[in-house]
MARLOKE-326694 format. One line per field, with one value per residue (C-alpha): residue number from 1; residue in one letter; chain; x, y, z. Coordinates in nm, 3 decimals, decimal comma, m for minus. Layout:
pos: c(NUM  ...);
code: c(a  ...);
unit: c(A  ...);
X: c(X  ...);
Y: c(Y  ...);
Z: c(Z  ...);
# end
This chain:
pos: c(1  2  3  4  5  6  7  8  9  10  11  12  13  14  15  16  17  18  19  20  21  22  23  24  25  26  27  28  29  30  31  32  33  34  35  36  37  38  39  40  41  42  43  44  45  46  47  48  49  50  51  52  53  54  55  56  57  58  59  60  61  62  63  64  65  66  67);
code: c(m  s  a  t  e  v  i  e  e  i  n  k  l  p  v  r  d  q  k  e  v  f  a  f  l  a  r  k  i  l  t  q  d  s  n  e  p  k  p  w  l  g  k  k  l  s  f  e  e  a  c  d  v  v  f  r  q  n  r  e  l  l  n  l  l  a  k);
unit: c(A  A  A  A  A  A  A  A  A  A  A  A  A  A  A  A  A  A  A  A  A  A  A  A  A  A  A  A  A  A  A  A  A  A  A  A  A  A  A  A  A  A  A  A  A  A  A  A  A  A  A  A  A  A  A  A  A  A  A  A  A  A  A  A  A  A  A);
X: c(0,000  0,140  0,154  m0,113  m0,344  m0,281  m0,365  m0,684  m0,784  m0,709  m0,931  m1,218  m1,195  m1,420  m1,263  m1,196  m0,998  m0,810  m0,701  m0,566  m0,367  m0,226  m0,135  0,044  0,236  0,328  0,464  0,653  0,817  0,896  1,053  1,274  1,636  1,824  2,178  2,082  2,091  1,762  1,868  1,507  1,467  1,429  1,380  1,076  0,985  0,765  0,471  0,662  0,967  0,752  0,581  0,920  1,028  0,705  0,722  1,095  1,108  0,783  0,775  0,667  0,374  0,259  0,278  0,055  m0,191  m0,202  m0,324);
Y: c(0,000  0,339  0,641  0,807  0,509  0,515  0,885  0,825  0,554  0,785  1,050  0,802  0,743  0,920  1,237  1,069  0,790  1,042  1,223  0,896  0,840  1,194  1,156  0,831  0,997  1,293  1,061  0,861  1,169  1,325  1,008  0,933  0,900  1,199  1,308  1,664  1,900  2,061  2,403  2,497  2,227  2,375  2,731  2,953  3,041  3,312  3,202  3,286  3,091  2,792  2,799  2,804  2,497  2,312  2,384  2,313  2,003  1,839  1,903  1,544  1,555  1,892  1,773  1,480  1,703  1,946  1,675);
Z: c(0,000  m0,095  0,133  m0,081  m0,031  0,343  0,356  0,159  0,408  0,702  0,545  0,538  0,914  1,165  1,308  1,644  1,476  1,259  1,576  1,715  1,396  1,406  1,775  1,693  1,409  1,627  1,900  1,638  1,492  1,830  1,968  1,670  1,773  1,651  1,711  1,624  1,921  2,022  2,147  2,227  2,494  2,842  2,715  2,728  2,373  2,233  2,021  1,704  1,819  1,915  1,574  1,406  1,605  1,530  1,157  1,132  1,353  1,239  0,867  0,788  1,026  0,902  0,542  0,632  0,815  0,522  0,287);
# end
């Protein structure tokens, strides 16, 4: 099954089930092992800074949500 087919199947799910899928994907992306430093950890960020982190660090998830 291709990624496009998976996305189409997710879109057919009830909203509650879609939220579960998105939560799973978010956890998966956030828990991936990465050797890249995360300089924003432990810092208080402004809304704009937080948005930048979210968009930069979670590009895959946001692309999935945008479809």
